[in-house]
N, C-alpha and C positions, 0 to 999 in steps of 0.2 A: 610098279609098286602102287597100283591103284586100289588094291584091296589089302586090308590089314585088320587085325583084331585090336579094337580100341583099348582093350584091357592090357595089351602088350606094349603100350606107349610107356616109356620110362621118362621120368623127370629127374634130372640130376644136375650137379654142378659141372661146368665145362672143364675139360682137361686140355692141356696145351696141344694134344694131338687132334683136338676138335677145331682148333682155330681156323684152319683153311676152310673147313665145311661151314663154320659159322659165318665167316666173312663172305663166302659165296652166297649164303642165305640172305645176309644183309643186302647184297647187291640185287639179287633176284626179287626180293620182296619190295625193296624201295623202288626199283624200276617199274614193277607192277603197280605200286601205289601211285607213282607219277603218271602212268598211263591212265589208270582208273579215275584219277582226280583232275585230269586235264592240265597237268603241270609239265608235260614232256618238253616244252620249249625252254624250261628253266634247268638246263643241263648243268650249269655251274653249281646251282643249289643242290641238285641231285648228287653230284660228286662230293660236294662238301658234307652232305648228310651221311653218305656212305663212310667217309673218312672219320666223321665224329663218332659213328657207331663202332668203328674199328678201334678208335682211341678209348672209348668206354670199355670195350672188352679187354684191351691191354691194361687199363687201370684196375680192372677186377683182378687180374693176375698179379700186377705190381703191388697191390695193397692187400692181397689175400682176401678180397671181398669187402674191405672196409669202406672204400669210397664208391665203388660200383660193385654190385653183386648180381651175377647172372645165374639163371637156371636155363637149361636147355631141355627140349623134348626130343626124344629119339624113337624112331620105329626101327627096330633092329639096331644097326650101326649107323643109320642115316639120321642126321640132325634135321628135324623138320620144323622146329620152332624155338624161339627164345623169349625171355622176359628178363627185365633188369630193374633194379632199384638204385636210387642214389638221391642226392640232395635235389630239392625242387629247382626247376629251371627258372630263368629270369622272367619268363612270361607268367608263370605261376606266382612268383614272388611279387610281381607288379600288382597282383590282386589285393595286396596289403591286408591280408587276413592272418592274424598272429598264429592261430592254430594250424591253418593251412601251411604256413611256412615252416612249421615244426615237423610236419609229416614228411616221410620219404615219398618220392615220386616214383610211380611205376611207369616204366618206359620200355621201349624196344620190344613190345609185344608183337612179334613177327611170326607168322606161320607161312610156310611155302604155299604158293597159290593152289597147287593141286591137293593140299591137305586142309585148306580152309573150309570152315563150315562143318567140321567133323568132331568138334569138342576139344581139340588140342589147345587152343587158346584158353578155354575155360579151365582145363587141367593145369595149365601154367599159372593162371590167376589163382586158382585154389592152392597150389603148392606155395606160391609166393605169399599168399595170405597166411598160411600156416607158419611160414618162416617169420613174417612180421609179428604175428602174435607171440611166437616163441621169444622174439627179441623185445617184447613188451611195448610195441608201438600201439598207439590208439587207433590207427587207421593208415590211410595213404591218400595221396592225391594222384590224379591222372588228367592229362589234357590231350587235346588233339585239334589240329587245324584241317585234317583230312576228312572230307565229307564221308568217305567210306567207313572210316573208323568211328566217326561220331555216331553213326547209326548203331553200331555195336554197343558203344558206351551208353547211349541213350536207352537202349533196350535193357542193358545190365544194371545201370545205376540211376535211371530216370533223368529228370531235367538236370542240366549242369548247375553247379553252385554259382559259377560265373560264366556269363556269355559275353564275349568280347566281340561286339557287333562290327562287321566289316574290317576286322583286324588285319586281314591279308589283302584287302581290297574290297570293292563293292560286291556284296553277297558272299564274301568269304570270311565267315565267322570263325572264331577260335573258342573252344569250350573247355572249361576246367571243372573237375569234380573233386569234392572233398568226401571221401568215403570213410566213415567211422565204424569200428567194430562194436 
């Protein structure tokens, strides 16, 4: 599945029939992130992060999208990407910014490694932005401690609103963006 028509990517709400594919995507993308970001020796953290993402997906279904709200990208019947919104995480809340804390957090922007760099993440972000505008949000927040993702968000959103220097250790910064519509 190395070639596909970018116009045939569908963005939709997940169905319970998609859960196994989405959970497999979480595992593949997170393992790839751990390798790319030099975190492979932190296996317990990797497995915890995978379980957190699975719990977020379950929460979407359990609350009909009220606490966590996912969209997925498909090429044909294959789930190739995800994005989710929910309440801002504790790291974002620690920035002590009243407006930032009122905005939903965009998270779990994951695209299978072989589909990265092909506009799927951008399509997911665009679709989630449309959803947030429809729900009358003023914007969103997004954060990352992964250097690989930080490069993407720096390109898309510019300098972070908050830079948490050495948050994860020497030279391992965490970045938080407040994006208003």
